[in-house]
C-alpha positions in Angstrom: 76.3 85.4 138.7 76.5 83.1 135.3 77.7 79.8 135.4 80.9 79.1 134.5 81.3 76.9 131.8 85.0 74.8 131.6 87.4 74.3 128.7 86.6 70.7 128.7 82.2 71.3 128.3 80.4 71.1 125.6 77.2 73.3 125.2 74.7 72.3 123.1 75.5 72.7 118.9 73.1 76.3 118.8 75.0 77.7 121.5 77.9 76.9 120.5 77.6 78.8 117.5 75.5 82.0 119.0 79.0 82.2 121.4 81.5 81.4 118.5 79.6 83.8 116.6 80.1 86.5 119.5 84.4 85.7 119.4 84.1 86.5 115.6 82.3 90.3 116.4 84.7 90.8 118.8 88.0 89.5 116.9 86.6 90.8 113.3 87.9 94.6 113.1 91.4 92.7 114.5 91.5 90.5 111.5 90.5 92.0 108.4 92.8 95.0 109.5 96.3 93.7 108.5 95.0 93.1 104.6 93.1 96.2 104.6 96.0 98.3 105.7 99.2 96.5 103.6 96.7 96.6 100.6 95.8 100.2 100.6 99.1 100.9 102.0 100.7 98.8 98.4 98.0 100.1 95.9 96.5 97.3 95.5 92.5 97.5 93.6 89.7 96.8 96.0 89.3 92.9 93.9 93.0 91.9 95.3 92.2 92.9 98.6 89.3 91.2 98.6 91.8 88.1 97.8 94.2 89.4 100.9 90.6 89.7 103.5 89.2 86.0 102.2 92.6 84.5 102.9 93.1 86.1 106.3 89.4 84.8 107.2 90.0 81.3 106.0 93.1 80.8 107.5 92.9 82.4 111.1 89.7 80.2 111.0 91.7 77.0 110.5 94.8 78.3 112.8 91.8 78.4 115.3 90.4 75.2 115.2 93.9 73.7 115.6 94.4 76.2 118.8 91.4 74.9 120.3 91.2 71.3 119.0 95.0 69.7 118.7 96.5 68.7 115.6 99.3 66.0 116.6 101.6 67.8 119.0 100.8 71.1 117.7 97.9 73.4 119.1 97.6 73.9 122.8 93.8 72.5 123.1 92.6 75.6 124.6 90.2 78.5 124.0 92.3 81.0 121.9 91.8 82.4 118.4 94.3 83.2 115.8 94.4 86.1 114.0 97.4 88.4 112.2 99.0 90.8 114.6 99.4 94.6 114.2 103.0 94.1 114.6 103.5 92.7 110.8 102.0 95.6 109.0 104.7 98.3 109.2 107.6 95.3 107.8 105.0 94.2 105.2 104.5 97.5 103.8 108.2 97.7 103.4 108.8 94.2 102.0 106.0 94.5 99.8 106.9 98.2 98.4 110.6 96.9 97.3 109.8 93.1 96.7 106.4 92.7 95.8 103.7 90.5 98.0 105.6 87.5 96.9 108.6 87.9 98.8 106.0 88.9 102.2 104.3 85.3 101.4 108.1 83.9 100.9 109.8 85.8 104.1 106.3 85.2 106.6 106.7 81.2 105.0 110.7 81.2 106.4 110.0 83.4 110.1 107.0 80.6 110.0 109.3 78.2 110.5 112.2 79.2 112.5 108.9 80.5 115.3 107.5 76.3 115.0 111.5 75.5 115.9 111.7 78.2 118.2 108.5 77.2 120.0 110.6 74.1 122.2 113.1 77.1 123.4 110.6 79.6 124.9 112.8 80.1 127.9 115.9 81.4 126.0 114.2 83.1 124.1 112.2 85.3 126.4 115.4 86.2 128.1 116.7 87.3 124.7 114.1 89.9 124.3 112.4 91.0 127.2 109.6 93.5 127.6 112.4 96.2 127.1 113.0 95.2 123.8 109.6 94.4 122.9 108.5 97.6 124.0 110.8 99.6 122.2 110.0 97.3 118.6 106.1 97.9 119.1 106.0 101.9 119.7 108.6 102.0 116.9 105.7 100.1 115.0 103.0 102.3 116.2 104.9 105.6 115.2 105.9 104.3 111.7 102.4 103.7 111.0 100.8 107.2 112.2 101.8 109.1 108.8 100.2 106.5 106.6 97.0 106.7 108.9 96.5 110.3 108.7 97.6 110.4 104.7 94.0 107.5 104.9 91.8 110.1 107.5 93.1 112.9 104.1 91.9 110.8 101.4 94.4 108.5 100.7 95.0 110.2 97.2 93.3 111.3 94.1 90.8 113.9 94.1 89.3 113.4 97.4 92.5 114.2 99.2 92.9 117.1 101.6 89.0 117.5 100.9 86.6 118.7 103.5 85.1 115.2 102.4 87.9 113.3 103.8 88.0 114.6 106.9 84.5 115.3 107.6 83.9 111.1 107.2 86.7 110.4 108.8 86.6 112.5 111.8 83.1 111.0 112.0 84.7 107.8 112.3 87.4 108.9 114.9 85.0 110.3 117.1 82.2 107.7 116.9 84.8 105.2 117.8 86.1 107.3 120.6 82.6 107.5 121.8 81.1 104.2 121.2 84.5 102.7 123.1 83.7 104.7 126.1 79.7 103.6 126.4 79.2 101.9 129.6 76.8 99.3 127.8 79.1 96.3 127.2 77.8 95.3 124.1 78.3 99.1 122.3 81.9 99.6 123.2 82.9 95.9 122.1 81.4 96.4 119.0 82.6 99.7 118.8 85.1 99.5 115.5 82.5 97.3 114.0 79.9 100.7 114.6 82.1 103.4 113.6 83.2 101.8 110.1 79.4 101.0 109.6 78.5 104.4 110.3 81.4 105.5 108.3 80.2 103.2 104.5 77.0 105.2 105.5 78.2 108.7 105.1 80.4 107.7 102.4 77.4 106.5 100.2 76.0 109.6 101.1 78.8 112.0 100.2 78.8 109.7 97.0 82.6 108.4 97.6 81.4 104.8 98.5 82.8 102.3 95.1 81.8 98.8 95.5 81.8 98.1 91.5 84.0 95.3 92.3 81.3 93.6 94.2 79.2 92.5 91.7 82.2 90.7 90.2 82.7 88.4 93.7 81.5 85.8 93.4 79.3 84.6 96.1 81.4 81.6 97.0 84.9 80.4 96.2 87.4 78.9 97.7 90.6 81.1 98.0 93.0 80.6 94.4 96.3 79.1 96.2 99.1 81.5 95.7 96.9 83.9 94.0 99.6 86.8 93.6 102.3 84.3 92.5 105.0 81.8 93.9 106.6 83.1 97.0 110.3 84.5 96.8 112.9 84.6 99.3 115.2 87.5 99.8 117.3 87.8 102.6 116.5 91.2 103.3 112.6 90.7 103.5 113.1 87.7 106.0 115.6 89.8 108.2 112.7 92.8 108.0 110.3 89.9 109.0 111.9 88.2 111.2 112.0 91.1 114.2 107.9 91.2 113.9 107.9 87.7 113.9 109.7 87.3 117.3 107.6 90.2 119.1 104.6 88.4 117.9 106.0 85.4 119.5 106.6 86.8 122.6 103.1 88.8 122.2 101.5 85.1 121.6 103.1 84.2 125.0 101.2 86.9 126.9 97.9 86.0 125.3 98.0 83.0 126.2 99.2 83.3 130.1 96.0 86.0 129.5 93.7 83.1 128.6 94.9 81.1 131.6 94.0 83.5 133.7 90.5 84.0 132.0 89.5 80.0 131.9 91.1 79.6 135.9 94.0 77.5 134.5 97.7 77.7 135.3 99.5 77.0 131.9 101.7 74.0 131.3 104.8 74.3 129.4 103.2 71.8 127.1 100.5 74.2 126.3 102.0 76.7 125.8 104.4 75.0 122.9 101.9 73.8 121.8 100.3 77.2 121.5 102.7 79.2 119.9 103.7 76.3 117.4 100.1 77.0 116.0 102.1 80.8 115.5 104.5 79.2 113.4 102.9 76.1 111.6 99.9 78.7 110.3 102.5 81.6 109.3 103.7 78.6 107.1 99.9 77.7 105.6 98.5 81.3 106.0 100.6 82.3 102.7 99.5 79.5 100.5 95.9 80.5 100.9 97.0 84.6 100.1 97.2 85.2 104.2 99.9 86.9 106.7 101.6 85.5 109.4 98.9 84.3 112.2 99.2 85.0 116.1 97.4 83.9 119.2 95.1 87.1 120.2 93.7 89.0 122.9 90.3 89.9 122.1 88.7 86.6 122.8 89.8 86.6 126.3 87.2 89.8 127.2 84.5 87.9 125.6 85.5 84.7 128.1 85.3 87.0 130.6 82.1 88.7 129.6 80.3 85.7 128.9 82.1 83.0 131.5 81.9 80.5 128.6 85.2 78.8 128.4 84.5 76.1 126.2 87.3 75.4 124.1 84.8 74.1 121.1 83.0 77.2 121.2 85.6 79.1 120.5 86.5 76.1 118.2 82.9 76.8 116.5 84.2 80.8 115.8 86.8 79.1 113.9 84.4 77.5 111.6 82.3 80.8 111.2 85.4 82.4 110.1 86.3 79.6 107.7 82.8 79.8 106.0 83.1 83.6 105.9 86.3 82.9 104.1 84.7 80.9 101.6 82.4 83.9 100.8 84.2 86.0 98.4 81.5 88.6 98.2 81.6 89.5 102.3 85.1 90.2 102.0 84.7 92.7 98.6 82.6 94.5 101.0 85.1 94.5 103.6 88.0 95.9 100.7 86.0 98.4 99.3 86.2 100.5 102.5 86.8 104.5 101.4 90.0 105.7 102.5 89.0 108.0 105.2 86.9 105.6 106.9 90.1 103.5 107.4 92.0 106.4 107.9 89.7 107.6 110.8 89.6 104.0 112.5 93.5 103.3 112.1 94.8 106.6 113.7 93.4 105.4 116.9 94.4 101.2 116.3 98.1 102.6 115.6 97.8 105.2 118.8 96.9 102.1 120.5 99.5 100.0 119.2 102.1 102.9 120.4 100.2 102.4 124.0 101.0 98.9 123.9 104.4 99.4 123.4 104.7 101.4 126.4 102.7 99.5 128.3 105.2 96.6 127.5 108.2 99.1 128.6 106.7 99.5 131.8 106.8 95.8 132.8 110.5 95.8 132.3 110.2 96.8 135.6 112.6 100.4 136.5 114.1 102.9 134.0 117.6 103.3 135.0 120.1 104.8 133.0 120.8 102.1 131.2 116.9 101.4 129.9 116.8 104.9 128.8 119.7 104.7 126.8 118.8 101.5 125.3 114.9 102.8 124.4 116.3 106.3 123.4 119.0 105.2 121.3 116.8 102.4 119.4 114.3 104.7 119.2 116.2 107.1 117.3 118.1 104.7 115.0 114.3 103.1 114.0 112.8 106.1 113.2 115.6 107.8 111.7 116.2 105.0 109.2 112.3 104.7 108.8 111.8 108.0 107.9 114.6 108.7 106.1 114.4 111.1 103.4 114.5 109.3 99.6 118.1 109.1 98.4 119.6 108.8 102.0 120.3 105.2 101.7 120.8 105.5 97.6 124.5 104.5 98.0 123.9 101.6 100.2 123.2 97.9 98.4 119.9 96.9 97.6 118.9 94.5 100.4 121.1 96.2 102.8 119.2 99.5 101.7 115.6 97.5 102.7 116.9 96.3 106.7 118.3 99.8 107.2 115.0 101.5 106.2 112.6 99.3 108.1 112.9 101.0 111.1 111.5 98.2 113.2 114.4 96.3 112.1 117.1 98.9 113.1 115.3 99.5 116.0 114.6 95.9 117.6 118.4 95.1 116.7 119.8 98.1 118.1 117.5 97.2 121.4 118.7 93.9 121.2 122.5 94.1 121.0 122.4 97.0 123.2 120.5 95.0 126.3 123.4 91.9 126.0 126.2 94.5 125.8 125.1 96.9 128.3 125.6 95.9 132.0 122.5 96.2 134.0 122.3 98.8 136.7 122.9 98.2 141.0 118.7 98.5 141.7 119.4 101.1 144.3 120.9 103.1 140.6 117.2 102.8 138.8 114.6 105.1 139.0 110.9 104.4 138.8 109.2 105.0 134.9 107.5 108.5 134.8 
């Protein structure tokens, strides 16, 4: 058995960066998914998506460094990587479609301040938003994103939409992702998303649908322009819409922090937990300055720790340095930003489906599903999907700000779940039935 490398141990510098690169490879697909998906959904040109990818990589690296090494009282000083969670995708698309990227950035900054304050009151927050509520919210996010994923699978838009070429390439990526993720060779399964997307790029080039013209315009090395999309704007409805996702992300970060503790064989203290969640808040304020999205504690690197038995926070800090360097190379981000729609769609279908299963897993953590829990979940799901998928014009007679909140299935379903969870009294244990 490999020797276990503890949290405070410092491997030699060459080994540190090799370990760091492993973490980056494991995290990479998750790190770039949010800017790619949100940018594509908002119909941004490739050069603008490049800016989002670059900002996300850079700020993920900065957040990881703060989390691992600490900054004043911020950071857990544990081997935790930071990245933008899928829970932010649907609300960001909703806000961006209505008010533009500046409103996403403004809402993220406000929600980041709230998350930072809440990091000192985590006990009360967990009581207000239990797994029943977060599971409902995450299910709504995944289900709401699936139509968008299928649209990309079909070609996105233009002449490519609905063609056999789109379905062939998207299907190839989807099938390859299934096969590689089930490989018994750890290296292949760990990098299944990267492998599948790389093959998708090759297939796209063979069919003549890979457009990397913007790559020539991208610089080799450049510091991201601050507030590239303009100064953030602040809309109450945008803040409310993103707030629900932020709360779900905070609770997800709590779980991932405890998961890291288990991987590194350490009991997480209240101080460490507060330090970890405070980084969520601080980086959600800083990230928009560099054109990135809200950040949370990532779970993917926990698997790397389990496999390598290297729990050194300095090794994960090295991953942070690598991410910062990647964020300073626009050409690298430009390659990712030029991903053809069918390739993105093939990978997204499984990613979005996995969000739904993640929500179901959280629901199972709530224990037994009695009549009370079924009513809360079904009502929240029905209202969330109903408002979120409401046909055009259905909310046309409602004030614009309120309509945006109502059109966000995540916001409606999340608030419904919180409200019903507080109002409906809990059943006696004997009346509950096991979740099927």
